[in-house]
C-alpha positions in Angstrom: -56.2 -19.8 -83.3 -59.7 -19.6 -81.8 -60.6 -21.7 -78.8 -64.1 -21.6 -77.4 -64.5 -19.8 -74.1 -61.2 -18.0 -74.4 -61.4 -14.2 -74.9 -58.2 -12.8 -76.4 -59.7 -9.4 -77.3 -57.8 -7.6 -74.6 -54.5 -9.2 -75.6 -55.2 -8.3 -79.3 -56.0 -4.7 -78.3 -52.8 -4.4 -76.5 -50.9 -5.8 -79.5 -52.7 -3.5 -81.9 -51.5 -0.5 -79.7 -48.0 -1.9 -79.4 -48.4 -2.4 -75.7 -46.2 -5.5 -75.7 -45.6 -5.7 -72.0 -49.3 -5.6 -71.2 -50.0 -8.3 -73.9 -47.2 -10.4 -72.3 -49.0 -10.1 -68.9 -52.3 -11.2 -70.4 -50.7 -14.1 -72.2 -48.8 -15.3 -69.1 -52.0 -15.2 -67.0 -54.0 -17.0 -69.6 -51.2 -19.6 -70.1 -51.1 -20.2 -66.3 -54.9 -20.8 -66.3 -54.7 -23.2 -69.3 -51.6 -25.1 -68.3 -49.9 -24.5 -71.6 -46.9 -26.7 -72.5 -43.2 -26.0 -72.0 -42.7 -24.9 -75.6 -45.1 -22.0 -75.1 -43.1 -20.8 -72.0 -39.9 -21.0 -74.0 -41.4 -18.6 -76.5 -42.5 -16.4 -73.6 -39.0 -16.5 -72.1 -37.4 -15.3 -75.4 -40.0 -12.5 -75.6 -39.3 -11.5 -72.0 -35.6 -11.4 -72.7 -36.1 -9.4 -75.8 -38.3 -6.9 -74.0 -35.9 -6.9 -71.0 -38.7 -7.8 -68.6 -36.6 -9.7 -66.1 -35.5 -7.6 -63.1 -34.9 -8.0 -59.4 -36.5 -4.6 -58.8 -39.7 -5.2 -56.7 -41.8 -2.5 -58.4 -40.9 -3.3 -62.0 -43.9 -3.6 -64.3 -44.6 -7.1 -65.6 -42.6 -8.7 -62.8 -45.4 -11.1 -61.9 -45.8 -12.4 -65.4 -42.0 -12.7 -66.0 -41.6 -14.5 -62.7 -44.3 -16.9 -63.8 -42.4 -17.6 -67.0 -39.2 -18.4 -65.1 -41.1 -20.6 -62.7 -42.6 -22.7 -65.5 -39.2 -23.0 -67.2 -37.6 -24.1 -63.9 -40.3 -26.7 -63.3 -39.9 -28.1 -66.8 -36.1 -28.3 -66.2 -36.7 -30.3 -63.0 -38.8 -32.8 -64.9 -36.2 -33.4 -67.7 
């Protein structure tokens, strides 16, 4: 899907090089900026689980993006 003004080239490059964690980071940041719906965050949550990105370790890579995913899921749960 192409949306004017949104540059996905970095995300695509990470995916092409099998850098899934970095692609996850880019998508989470973009989704935060765009205010994407709950369904998107559910997919991101499943991806984070599959890649084992959730951790309590303070210096884990991708921690900020995975925390953002959990925050969006929790906010949606509070609205239901």
